[in-house]
Structure formats: C-alpha cells, structure tokens
C-alpha positions as CSV (number, residue, x, y, z in Angstrom):
1,T,-44.0,-11.4,-90.2
2,S,-47.6,-11.5,-88.9
3,Q,-51.0,-11.6,-90.6
4,S,-52.7,-8.3,-91.0
5,Q,-56.5,-7.8,-90.6
6,S,-56.9,-8.0,-94.4
7,G,-55.4,-11.5,-94.3
8,C,-52.2,-10.5,-95.9
9,D,-48.7,-10.4,-94.5
10,S,-47.6,-7.7,-92.1
11,V,-43.9,-7.4,-92.0
12,H,-42.3,-5.6,-89.0
13,T,-38.6,-4.7,-89.0
14,I,-37.2,-4.3,-85.4
15,T,-33.8,-2.8,-84.6
16,L,-32.4,-4.4,-81.3
17,T,-29.9,-2.4,-79.2
18,V,-27.9,-4.1,-76.4
19,K,-27.1,-1.9,-73.4
20,P,-23.8,-2.8,-71.6
21,N,-23.6,-3.6,-67.8
22,V,-21.3,-1.2,-65.9
23,N,-18.0,-2.5,-64.4
24,I,-16.4,-0.4,-61.8
25,S,-13.1,-1.0,-60.0
26,A,-12.6,0.4,-56.5
27,N,-10.2,0.4,-53.6
28,A,-10.9,0.4,-49.9
29,M,-8.6,0.4,-46.8
30,I,-9.4,-0.3,-43.2
31,C,-7.3,-0.7,-40.0
32,D,-6.4,-4.1,-38.7
33,G,-9.3,-5.3,-36.4
34,D,-11.9,-3.1,-38.2
35,S,-14.5,-4.3,-40.7
36,I,-16.3,-3.1,-43.9
37,L,-19.4,-4.2,-45.7
38,L,-18.3,-5.7,-49.1
39,G,-19.4,-8.7,-51.1
40,G,-22.6,-8.9,-49.0
41,A,-20.8,-9.3,-45.6
42,Y,-18.6,-7.5,-43.2
43,Q,-15.0,-8.2,-44.3
44,T,-11.9,-8.1,-42.0
45,T,-9.2,-9.5,-44.4
46,A,-7.6,-8.2,-47.5
47,G,-9.0,-9.4,-50.9
48,V,-11.2,-8.5,-53.9
49,Y,-14.9,-8.4,-53.3
50,T,-17.8,-8.0,-55.8
51,D,-21.0,-6.2,-55.3
52,V,-23.9,-5.9,-58.0
53,Y,-26.1,-2.8,-58.1
54,Q,-28.7,-1.4,-60.6
55,A,-27.1,1.1,-63.0
56,G,-28.9,4.2,-64.3
57,N,-29.6,2.4,-67.6
58,A,-31.5,-0.3,-65.7
59,C,-28.7,-2.8,-66.2
60,D,-26.2,-4.2,-63.7
61,S,-23.4,-2.1,-62.1
62,I,-20.7,-4.5,-61.0
63,V,-18.3,-3.0,-58.4
64,N,-15.0,-4.9,-57.8
65,T,-13.4,-3.6,-54.6
66,T,-9.8,-4.3,-53.6
67,L,-9.6,-4.2,-49.8
68,S,-6.3,-3.5,-48.1
69,I,-5.6,-3.7,-44.3
70,K,-3.6,-0.9,-42.6
71,P,-1.6,-2.2,-39.6
72,N,-2.0,-0.7,-36.2
73,V,1.3,0.6,-34.7
74,A,2.7,-1.3,-31.7
75,V,5.3,0.6,-29.6
76,S,7.2,-0.8,-26.6
77,A,8.4,1.7,-24.0
78,S,9.8,1.7,-20.5
79,A,9.3,4.2,-17.6
80,M,10.8,4.5,-14.2
81,I,9.6,6.5,-11.1
82,C,10.7,6.8,-7.5
83,D,8.9,4.9,-4.9
84,G,5.9,7.0,-3.7
85,D,5.6,8.9,-7.0
86,S,3.1,8.3,-9.7
87,I,2.8,8.4,-13.5
88,L,-0.1,8.5,-15.9
89,L,-0.2,5.1,-17.7
90,G,-3.1,2.9,-18.7
91,G,-5.6,5.7,-18.2
92,A,-4.8,6.3,-14.5
93,Y,-2.0,7.4,-12.3
94,Q,0.1,4.3,-11.5
95,T,2.3,3.8,-8.4
96,A,3.2,0.1,-8.7
97,A,5.6,-1.7,-11.1
98,G,3.9,-3.5,-14.0
99,I,2.9,-3.4,-17.7
100,Y,0.4,-0.8,-18.9
101,K,-1.2,-0.1,-22.3
102,D,-2.3,3.2,-23.8
103,T,-3.9,3.7,-27.3
104,Y,-3.4,6.8,-29.4
105,P,-4.2,7.8,-33.1
106,A,-1.3,6.9,-35.4
107,S,-0.3,8.9,-38.4
108,N,-1.9,6.3,-40.8
109,G,-5.3,6.9,-39.1
110,C,-5.2,3.6,-37.2
111,D,-4.4,2.9,-33.5
112,S,-1.0,3.3,-32.0
113,V,-0.8,0.9,-29.0
114,V,2.0,1.9,-26.5
115,T,2.9,-0.9,-24.0
116,T,4.9,0.6,-21.2
117,T,6.9,-1.4,-18.6
118,L,7.0,0.6,-15.4
119,S,9.8,0.1,-12.9
120,I,10.0,1.5,-9.4
121,K,13.3,3.0,-8.2
122,P,13.8,2.7,-4.4
123,N,14.4,5.7,-2.1
124,V,17.4,5.3,0.1
125,T,17.4,5.6,3.9
126,I,20.7,5.7,5.9
127,T,21.0,5.9,9.6
128,V,24.1,7.5,11.2
129,K,25.2,8.4,14.7
130,D,26.5,12.0,15.3
131,S,27.6,13.5,18.6
132,I,28.5,17.0,19.8
133,C,29.9,18.5,23.0
134,P,27.5,20.3,25.3
135,G,27.0,23.8,24.1
136,D,28.0,23.0,20.5
137,S,25.7,22.6,17.5
138,L,25.4,20.5,14.4
139,Y,23.5,21.3,11.2
140,V,21.0,18.4,10.8
141,G,17.3,18.3,10.2
142,G,17.4,21.6,8.3
143,A,18.8,23.7,11.3
144,Y,21.6,23.9,13.8
145,Q,20.7,21.4,16.6
146,T,22.0,21.6,20.1
147,T,19.9,18.9,21.8
148,A,20.0,15.1,21.5
149,G,17.4,13.6,19.2
150,T,16.7,12.0,15.8
151,Y,16.8,14.3,12.8
152,A,16.1,13.7,9.1
153,D,17.7,15.3,6.0
154,V,16.6,14.5,2.4
155,Y,19.2,14.7,-0.4
156,P,19.0,13.8,-4.1
157,A,20.4,10.3,-4.5
158,A,22.5,9.1,-7.5
159,N,19.4,7.3,-8.9
160,G,17.4,10.6,-9.0
161,C,15.2,9.6,-6.0
162,D,15.3,10.7,-2.4
163,S,18.1,9.8,-0.1
164,T,17.1,10.3,3.5
165,V,19.8,10.5,6.2
166,I,18.5,9.8,9.7
167,S,21.0,11.4,12.2
168,M,20.8,10.1,15.7
169,L,22.4,13.0,17.6
170,S,23.8,12.6,21.1
171,I,25.5,14.9,23.5
172,R,29.0,13.7,24.5
173,T,30.0,13.2,28.1
174,D,33.7,12.3,27.6
175,S,36.6,14.2,28.9
176,G,37.4,15.4,25.4
177,C,34.6,18.0,25.8
178,G,36.2,19.3,29.0
179,G,34.1,17.2,31.4
180,T,34.4,14.0,33.3
181,P,32.5,11.0,31.7
182,S,29.6,9.7,33.8
183,P,28.7,6.0,33.6
184,Q,25.3,5.0,32.5
185,A,23.2,4.2,35.5
186,C,21.3,0.9,35.7
187,L,18.2,1.1,33.5
188,S,15.5,-1.5,33.0
189,V,13.0,-1.3,30.1
190,V,10.0,-3.6,30.9
191,S,6.8,-4.4,29.1
192,D,4.0,-2.3,30.7
193,V,1.3,0.2,29.9
194,S,3.8,2.9,28.8
195,W,4.4,1.0,25.5
196,S,2.5,1.8,22.3
197,Q,1.2,-0.4,19.5
198,S,1.3,0.3,15.7
199,T,-1.9,0.7,13.7
200,T,-0.1,-1.5,11.1
201,I,-0.8,-5.2,11.5
202,S,0.9,-7.7,9.1
203,P,-0.9,-10.9,8.2
204,S,0.5,-14.2,9.5
205,N,0.4,-17.8,8.2
206,F,-0.3,-21.2,9.8
207,S,3.2,-22.7,9.9
208,G,5.3,-22.8,13.0
209,T,8.7,-21.3,11.8
210,W,9.2,-17.6,11.2
211,N,11.9,-15.5,9.6
212,G,11.1,-12.3,11.3
213,A,9.1,-9.1,10.5
214,P,8.9,-8.3,6.8
215,S,9.5,-4.6,7.6
216,L,8.9,-2.2,10.5
217,P,6.0,0.3,10.4
218,A,6.7,4.0,10.2
219,P,7.2,5.7,13.6
220,G,4.0,7.7,13.2
221,T,1.9,4.6,13.2
222,Y,2.5,3.8,16.9
223,T,-0.7,5.5,18.2
224,N,-2.7,2.6,19.7
225,P,-2.4,1.8,23.4
226,V,-1.2,-1.7,24.3
227,V,-3.5,-4.3,25.8
228,L,-2.5,-5.6,29.2
229,G,-3.2,-9.0,30.5
230,Q,-3.0,-12.6,29.5
231,P,-4.4,-13.4,26.0
232,Y,-6.5,-16.3,27.4
233,G,-8.5,-16.8,30.6
234,F,-5.6,-18.5,32.3
235,A,-2.0,-17.6,33.0
236,S,-0.6,-18.8,29.6
237,I,2.5,-16.6,29.5
238,N,5.0,-16.6,32.4
239,D,5.7,-13.0,33.3
240,I,9.3,-12.0,33.9
241,E,10.0,-10.1,37.1
242,N,8.6,-6.6,37.3
243,T,7.0,-6.9,33.8
244,Q,3.4,-6.9,32.6
245,V,2.1,-9.2,29.9
246,L,1.1,-7.4,26.7
247,S,-1.7,-9.2,24.8
248,T,-1.7,-9.5,21.0
249,G,-3.9,-11.0,18.3
250,N,-3.6,-13.5,15.5
251,S,-1.2,-11.6,13.3
252,I,2.1,-9.8,13.4
253,T,1.8,-7.0,16.0
254,Y,4.4,-4.2,16.4
255,L,5.1,-2.9,20.0
256,R,7.2,0.2,20.7
257,K,8.9,1.8,23.6
258,E,11.3,4.8,23.8
259,F,14.0,5.0,26.5
260,N,16.8,7.5,27.3
261,L,20.5,6.9,27.9
262,T,22.8,9.4,29.6
263,N,26.0,7.6,28.3
264,A,25.7,5.1,25.5
265,S,29.3,3.9,25.8
266,N,30.6,0.8,27.7
267,L,27.1,-0.8,27.9
268,D,26.2,-4.3,29.1
269,V,22.7,-5.2,27.9
270,R,20.6,-8.2,28.9
271,I,17.4,-9.1,27.2
272,L,14.8,-11.6,28.6
273,T,11.7,-12.6,26.7
274,T,8.7,-14.9,27.0
275,V,6.3,-14.8,24.1
276,D,3.4,-16.6,22.3
277,D,4.3,-17.4,19.6
278,Q,7.5,-15.7,18.3
279,A,9.3,-12.3,18.7
280,D,11.6,-10.2,16.6
281,I,13.5,-7.5,18.6
282,Y,14.9,-4.3,17.2
283,L,17.0,-1.5,18.8
284,N,17.1,1.8,16.8
285,G,15.9,-0.1,13.7
286,Q,18.4,-2.9,13.8
287,R,17.6,-6.5,14.7
288,V,19.3,-7.8,17.8
289,A,17.5,-11.1,18.5
290,L,14.9,-13.3,16.9
291,I,12.8,-16.3,18.1
292,T,11.9,-18.3,15.0
293,S,10.8,-21.6,16.5
294,F,7.3,-22.4,17.7
295,G,6.3,-24.2,20.9
296,R,5.4,-24.1,24.6
297,S,9.0,-23.3,25.6
298,N,8.6,-19.8,24.1
299,F,6.1,-18.7,26.8
300,K,7.2,-20.8,29.8
301,F,10.2,-20.5,32.0
302,P,13.1,-20.4,31.6
303,A,12.8,-17.2,29.6
304,H,14.9,-16.6,26.4
305,D,17.9,-14.8,27.8
306,V,20.8,-13.1,26.0
307,K,23.5,-10.7,27.3
308,F,25.6,-8.4,25.2
309,Y,28.8,-7.3,26.9
310,S,30.6,-3.9,26.3
311,N,33.6,-5.8,25.0
312,G,31.6,-7.3,22.1
313,A,31.1,-10.7,23.7
314,V,27.6,-12.4,23.7
315,S,26.1,-14.9,26.1
316,N,23.1,-16.4,24.3
317,G,21.1,-18.6,26.7
318,H,22.6,-16.6,29.6
319,L,22.5,-18.1,33.1
320,A,20.8,-21.3,31.9
321,G,18.1,-19.4,30.1
322,D,16.7,-20.4,26.7
323,A,18.8,-19.3,23.7
324,F,17.4,-17.0,21.1
325,D,17.3,-18.7,17.6
326,V,19.1,-15.8,16.0
327,V,21.3,-13.1,17.5
328,T,22.4,-10.5,14.9
329,A,24.2,-7.8,17.0
330,T,27.5,-8.4,18.8
331,N,28.1,-5.0,20.3
332,L,25.1,-2.8,21.2
333,N,27.5,0.2,21.9
334,T,27.5,0.7,18.1
335,I,23.7,0.8,18.0
336,L,22.5,2.6,21.1
337,T,23.1,6.3,21.5
338,N,23.1,9.1,24.0
339,G,19.6,10.5,24.5
340,T,16.4,8.9,23.0
341,N,16.5,5.3,21.8
342,E,13.8,3.2,20.2
343,L,12.9,-0.4,21.0
344,I,10.4,-2.3,18.8
345,V,9.3,-5.9,19.3
346,A,7.3,-7.6,16.5
347,V,5.2,-10.4,18.0
348,R,3.9,-13.0,15.6
349,N,1.0,-15.4,16.3
350,L,-0.4,-18.0,14.0
351,G,-3.0,-16.7,11.6
352,K,-6.0,-18.5,13.1
353,A,-9.0,-16.5,14.3
354,S,-9.0,-18.2,17.7
355,D,-5.2,-17.9,18.2
356,K,-4.1,-15.1,20.5
357,G,-0.6,-14.2,21.7
358,G,1.3,-12.0,24.1
359,L,4.7,-10.8,25.3
360,S,6.6,-10.4,28.6
361,F,9.8,-8.4,28.0
362,R,12.7,-7.0,30.1
363,M,15.9,-5.3,29.0
364,D,18.5,-4.4,31.7
365,I,21.2,-1.9,30.7
366,N,24.3,-1.7,32.9
367,C,22.6,-3.7,35.7
368,N,23.9,-6.6,37.7
369,D,22.3,-10.0,36.8
370,G,20.7,-10.2,40.3
371,D,18.8,-7.3,41.8
372,I,18.9,-4.1,39.9
373,T,22.0,-2.3,41.2
374,K,24.4,0.3,39.7
375,K,27.5,-0.9,38.1
376,S,31.0,0.2,39.1
377,S,31.7,3.8,38.2
378,S,34.9,3.0,36.3
379,V,34.4,3.4,32.5
380,D,36.7,3.9,29.6
381,I,36.7,7.3,27.9
382,E,34.8,6.9,24.7
383,N,36.6,7.0,21.4
384,R,37.0,10.5,19.9
385,L,36.7,10.4,16.1
386,V,37.0,13.6,14.1
387,L,36.6,14.2,10.3
388,F,37.7,17.5,8.9
389,P,37.2,19.7,7.0
390,N,33.5,19.1,6.5
391,P,32.4,20.2,3.8
392,V,35.6,19.0,2.1
393,Q,37.1,20.1,-1.2
394,D,40.0,17.6,-1.8
395,L,41.7,16.0,1.2
396,L,39.7,14.7,4.2
397,T,41.5,14.2,7.4
398,I,40.3,11.4,9.8
399,S,41.7,11.6,13.3
400,S,41.0,9.1,16.1
401,D,42.1,8.2,19.6
402,L,42.0,4.6,18.4
403,A,44.1,3.1,15.6
404,I,42.4,3.2,12.2
405,N,42.4,-0.1,10.3
406,E,40.0,0.6,7.3
407,V,38.1,3.5,5.7
408,K,35.2,3.0,3.3
409,I,33.2,5.7,1.4
410,H,29.7,5.0,0.1
411,D,27.3,7.3,-1.8
412,L,23.7,7.8,-0.7
413,T,22.5,4.8,-2.6
414,G,24.9,2.5,-0.6
415,K,27.3,2.1,-3.6
416,L,30.9,1.5,-2.4
417,I,33.1,4.4,-3.8
418,S,36.4,3.5,-2.2
419,S,38.0,1.3,0.4
420,T,41.4,1.9,1.9
421,S,43.4,-0.2,4.5
422,H,45.6,1.4,7.1
423,N,48.3,0.1,9.4
424,A,46.8,1.1,12.8
425,E,47.3,4.8,12.1
426,K,45.6,7.4,14.3
427,E,45.4,10.0,11.5
428,V,44.8,9.3,7.8
429,L,44.2,11.4,4.7
430,I,41.5,10.5,2.2
431,N,41.6,12.1,-1.3
432,M,38.0,13.1,-2.3
433,E,39.1,15.6,-5.0
434,G,37.8,13.5,-7.9
435,L,34.3,12.8,-6.5
436,P,31.2,14.6,-7.6
437,Q,29.6,17.1,-5.3
438,G,27.1,15.5,-2.9
439,V,26.8,13.8,0.5
440,Y,28.9,10.7,1.3
441,M,28.9,8.2,4.2
442,V,32.3,7.5,5.6
443,T,32.7,4.2,7.6
444,V,35.8,4.0,9.9
445,N,36.8,0.6,11.2
446,E,39.1,1.0,14.3
447,L,41.1,-1.2,16.5
448,G,39.0,-3.5,18.7
449,G,36.2,-3.7,16.1
450,E,34.8,-0.2,16.8
451,V,32.8,0.9,13.7
452,N,31.6,4.5,13.2
453,V,29.7,5.9,10.3
454,M,29.7,9.7,9.6
455,K,28.4,11.8,6.7
456,V,30.6,14.2,4.8
457,V,29.6,16.9,2.3
458,K,31.8,17.1,-0.9
459,N,31.9,20.6,-2.5
C-alpha cells in the first residue's frame, strides 16, 4: 500500500515467483599421475568436487563431480641376448645387462610401464689341438686344411649363442705317419723389436700386489710396435742375456710374439724374466707363470727363473733364480703345438702418471741351461690318439698307443655330459647314441698324465 497523488491509498498486489538453482551431478576419470581442474583447483586424488556456475535463468548452476582415478599398468618382463647382440629397450638399442623401462598406451587409456630386466648370455670359446699327417687334410675353419695354423669354427651352443671352436692344427712328424720323428731344435724366444704391442691398455691401481691380467685382448689388436730401451734415464731393469728391454707405461700393457715349433713333443721349456713391476705370462692363451709381488727384486738379478720338463716336472726358482709367485702349467707339451704358437706377456705398472715399467724376457725351448746348444736327438714317439668314426652316429671308438684312464664328454657350453673310467685300456667304446645332434668335446686322460681334447660331431 502506498499513497497516490490524490492523497488516497494506492494498493499494489505483486505475485513473487522463486526460480530454482540448478544442481548437476557429473563423473570424471583421469589416469594416476594426471590432474583435472575441479573445485577451483587441479585435482589428482579421487573425491567429490563442487563448482558453481551461472545458469541460463541467471541463478546458480551447482555441479558436483565425482572424480575417479584409473591406474597405470605396471608390467615386469625379462629378456636375454647373446654377448655382442643388442635389443631395443628403454628407447635405445641396449648391449649391457641392466633394468630398462618403456611406456606404452594401455587398453584403459592410461600408461602401461614395462620394466625389463636384461641379461647377457655368454658366447663360448673352446681351444683344441688337432694334428694330421703330412699330405692329409682336416675340415676346420670352413675348409679342408693341409697346413699347420689356427682355425676358427662357429657353431650354435646349447644356450642359443655362438660357440667358437679354435683348432690349433699341427703337422705330425711321428713314425705313425710313415716318417721318422725329428727332435725340436733349440729355440730361444727373447724380447726384441720383433714383438708387437696391443692397442688395448687396461687401467692399473696403486697397490703393490696383482692377481694377473683381467683378460687378454683380441689377436687383431696387436698392431703397435714395441718401445725399446730402459723406461728411465738409467739402467733400471737388468737385461737378460741376448734380450732387449721393452719399455711400458703406467698401466697394464700387453706384449705379443709368435714363434714356430717343428716338433711340439718332448719339450723342455725354461722362462726367465726381469720386470718392473709385475708380469703375467701366457702360451697359446693359457697362463704359465705370474709375478704378483712388488719390489726391486722383480727387475734386478737374479731373474725369475722356471723350467718345465718334458716329464711334467717343474723347477721354480731354477738354478738359484727367483721363483715366480704362481706357476699354473705343469707340462707345456699339452699347450704348445707344431707350427705357430703365441706368447703374450701382460706387464703391469702402478697407475701413477710418473711410473713407467719394462720387461726383459727369454724363453729357451729344448736348450741346455748354459750356452744355447741342441739337445740329444733321442725322443719318444708321440702318442697316437685316434677317434672314429667322426661324425659318429652311436658308438665312438677311441684308440691310443697309451693306456686310457678316463674319458669325459662336454658340450660346447662346457657342460659335462658324461665321464667314464677305464682300466688302462688302449681302446674303448663310448655310446653317444642318445645325445642330440651337435659338436662335442672329448677329453681323454691317458697313462702318465697325458691329456688330449678333440672335437666330435654327433649326427
């Protein structure tokens, strides 16, 4: 009621209408680790969030959103490759063992994270000695070979990787081939300019003791010439008779020399060494002697001196010389072969920039201990060992001039397949019928400690 212009009452009747606010329920879903704008902020956890907007009727529109979180998918996997191969993991081709993560879209629209543990399967390398009579041939290195040398064949190993068989082929000189055996003439291998040095140099530490070379570089790395002369400006290393000092640096340096033998049976081998600081000596890839200790006695006289006799005896500290700390070969007749042989000496010096080293080395084969003279011409005829048939289907015959004590069969991974003992028999039969097809290594232990390893193909 209000007063009109005439002074009377003016009565207004008003009808009031109340417009409702709008309430809306909604749902939203995000992946774990993502976010969404709700309730005035970016949300990352599940819950109910309220947002207020202006509706079309000018009132409030209230939106209540229920937020859910979808999980990402975590998958654990494992993979295995051969040493030297690669596999695509973690966005790149990997060659080393480790844990790698890859992210893919999952079926729920979120991430699928695959964590892969990668393992490396080793390749297998086996070294064997083979021999043939002059004029014969043997299938190694992918062809029939008639000359002495080192040949490589690659076979699939049981673990799916490569198994490399290194065959050291020699030409026999025994009477079993229709000829008269000739003794090995006196041969001296001395440190001089004819040696070569590997491009591989392993780091050294600062302590005095040493356990030997971690591994030997590949043959193809020995392309550097050796450095002759004393490592310092004074005569720091006593040089052994008829040798030259090879200078090395503050690391582990690998030195190599090839030499040839006409008859690798019945050998007496003497090794003399002076070195700063230590030396690890290998013949055809097998360690024969090691100097682990550190001190002046390593590079001063008397030299380290060891002699390996053809009967398997060893004289370490020979003729009042210094003894090697480790001697690991008792009969070099099982290591050396007719034809080309390899000598590698790893020289280790302390890892200080100013510390240099060097080596004087001499190896006398079938020489007298005094002046270099030829040995007596009387030698034993070398053991004749025959395995047949090869390839074999079921029964393998092993025949030897010496009595056979034990026969072991390994696959190309080094796994022992069988071991049989024999009572000094000169011919034995080995049943290989139940073995899978492939290449096997047969180790024959004979009377007197003679050990021979030969490869046999099973059809």
